[in-house]
N, C-alpha and C positions, 0 to 999 in steps of 0.2 A: 504493500500500500504506500503510495507516494504521500509526502507531507501535505500536498494540496488536497488530496482526497480525504485525508484524516481531518484536516481543518474543516472541510465542508460538512462532515458528518458530526462534528462536535456540537453545534447548536441544537440539532435534533436530539442527540443523546442527552444533552443537558436538560432540555425541556422535558423529556420523558422521565428523567431522574427527579426533576422537581415535582412532576405530577405524582410520581410514586411516593415521594416523601410527604406531600400534602395528604394523599389518601391514607398513608400510614398514621399520620397525626390525627386525622378524622376518626379512624378506627380506634386509636388509643383514647380519644376523648369519649367516644361512645362507650367504651369499656369502663372508663373511670366514672361515668355519671352515677351508676348505682352504688358505688363503693362508699364506705363510711370511714371517717366522718365527713359529712357534706358541709362545705363552707357556706352556711346559710347567710351569715352576716355579710360576707364578701359578695354573695349573689345579690342581696338586697341593695347594697351600695352600688354595684355595677348596673343594676336595673335603673336606679335613680339617676345615675350618671348618663346612661344611654338616653333615658327619657328627657332629661334636662337639656341635652345638647341637640336633640332631634325633633322634639314635639312641635316647637314653634316654626322652624324651617319647613317641616313636613306639611303643616297646615297651610303655610303661605304658598308653598309650591303647588299644593293640590288645587287651589282656586284657579290659577291660570291654566293648569292642565285641563281641568273640567271645562273652563271657558273655551279654550281652543278646540277641544273635541266637540263640544256642543255647537259652536259656531260653524265649524267645518262640516259636521254632519247635517246641521240644519240647512246650510246652503245646498248641500248635495241632495238632500231629500226634497227640497223645494224644486230643484231642477228636474227630478224624475217623478214628481207628484206623489211622494210618499211621506208627507209631513207628519202623518199620524204615527210613524215609526221612529221619529227622532228621539223620543224619550228612551225607548228600549235600546236603540243602537248606542247612544251616548252613555247611558248608565252601564250597559254591559261592557263597553270598552273601558270605562273607568274601573269597574269592579274587577273584571278579569285580568286586564293587562296593566293599566296605568297605576293602580293602587299598589300592587306588589312591587313594581319596578321603582316607583318613587320612594317607597319605604326602604327598599333594599339599598338604593343608591345613597340615601341619606344616612342609613345605619352604617353602611360601609365607609362613606366619605367622612362623616363626623365622628361616630363612635368607634368604628374599626380602626381608623387612623390613630386615634388616641390610644387604643388598646395596643396597637403595634408599637407606638412610640414608648409606652410604659414598659412593655415587656422587653423591647430592645434596649432601653436604658438599664433595666435590671441585668440584662445579659452582658452588656459591656462593662458593668460594674462588678460582674462575677457573682451576683446574688443568686442566679440560677444554679451555677456550679456549687455554691455553698449549700443551697438547699439539697442538692443531690448528695453531697458529701454527708449531710446530716440525716440522710435517709428519708427526706420529705419529697414527695413527688410533685414537681412543679406543674405537671399537667392537672393533677387533682386539686392542688392548692390554688393555682392561678388561672389556668386555662379553662377548666370546666365552668366555674362561676361566670366567667366573661362570655363564653359561648352560649350558655343557657340564658344569660341576661339579654344577649343580642337576639336570640330566638323569641323570647317572651315579648320584648319591646317591639320587635318587628311585627308580631301578630297583632298587638294592640294598636300600633300605629297604622297598620293596614286597615283596620276598621275605621279609624279616624279619617284616613284619606278617602275611603269609600264614601263616607257620609258627607264630608266637606266637598269632595269632587262632584258628587251627584247633586248636592244643593247648588254648587256653583254652575253646573251645567243647566239645571232647571232655571236658575235666575237669568242666565244669559240667553237661553232659548226663548223663554216666555217674555222677558222684559225687552231684550235687545232685538229679537227677531220676530216678535209678535206671535209667538206660538200659543197654543191653547193649553192651559194647565191640565184640564181633564184628559186631553189626548196624550199628553206627555206621561202622566201617571198611569193611564189605562194601558198604553202600549208596553210600558215597563212591566206592569203586572201580568200582561198577557204572554210575554216572551221570556221573562226572567224566571229562574228556578233556583231552588236551594243549592244544588251542586255548583252553581256559578260562584256562590259565596264560599263554599268549601274549597274549591280549587284555588281561589284567591288566598285563603288563609293557609293552605298547604304550601303554596308558593312562597308566601311571606315567611313561614316557619323554616323552610329549606334555605331560603335566601339568607336569613339570619344566621343559620348554622354555617353556611359557606363563608359568609363575611367574617364571622368570628374565628373560624379555623384558619382561613388564609391570613388574617391579621396576626393571629398567634404564631403561625408558622414563620412569617417574615420577621416577626419580633424575636423569635428564638434563633434566627439565622441571619443576623445582620453582618455587614462588613465591619472591620475594626474602626473604632472611633465614632464620634458624633455624626460625622458625615454618612457613615454606614447606616446609622439609624434613620436619618432623613431619607436616604435612598430606599431603605426597606419600607418606609411608610408609603412613599410614592408607588413602589412596586406592588404593595399590598392592595392599594386602591385600584390600580389598573388591572391586576389579575382578577380581583373580585368582580369588577364590571364585566370583563370578558366572560367569566364563568356564569354570571347571572344571566346574560343575554342568551348564552348557549343553553342553559338549563330551562329558560323560559320557552324557547322554541320546542324543546323536547317535551316538556310538560303540557304545553298547549296542544301539540300534535296528539299526544296520548289522550288528553281529555276530550278532544273533538272526536276521537275514534270510539271511545267507550261510552260516552254520555250522549244520548240522543237529544237533538234540539227540541225545544218545546214549541209546539205549533199553536196557532190561534184556535 
C-alpha cells in the first residue's frame, strides 16, 4: 500500500472509529442507568440547568417557526383551493417535524455544549482520571444524570413547542391570512391522531439521548489544553445536528410505513 492510498483511507477509518466509540459510550450509559446509587441530586440540578438555558429560547423560536409554516401552507392551500386543510397541515408539520427538531437543536446547542465544556474541563484537569483511580465510575456519576436530564427536558420542551407553535400558526393563519377559526380547528381534529403526538415525543426522547451522549463523548475526549475543549464543544454540536437530521429521516420513514393516515 502506497502512502497516498493509506492517507486516503485514514479519514474513513477515523470516522468509523468515532462512530464505534460513541455507540460504545451509549451502551455503557444504558447499562449504568439502573445501577445504584443513582445520582438523584445531580439529575435534578442538571434538569434545572437544561430547562433554565433552553425554555425561553425554545418558546421564542417556536413562534416564528409556527408562523412561517402557517403562512407558507396557507398561501399554498389558497392556490389549490384547499383552505379548509390549512389547520391540519400546519399543526401536523409543527407537531411531527418542527417541534422535535427545534427542541433537539436547542438542547444540543445550549445544554449539550455546556455539558461538553464541563466534562472537558474536568478531563483536562484530570478529575476524570482521579475518579477512576478512586474506583468511582465517571459514567454513572457524571454522564448518566446529564443524559437523563437532557432526555426529560427534551420531552417536556417538545410539548411546549407543540403548543406554542400551533397557537402561533393559528394566530397567523386566522389573523394575518383571514382564515376561518372553525375550519382550522375542524381540519386538525379530522386528520390528526394520537400517534402523531407519540412519534413526536419519541423523537424528542431519542434526540435528547443522542445530544447528551455525543456531548459527553466529546467532553471525555478533548485535545490537550483549553483550546481542545473549545474545539470539542464545536464538534459536539455539529455531530449532534448531523445525527439528529439523519435519525429524523429514518424515524419519519418508519412511522409513515407502520401508522396509517387518518382519513376524513
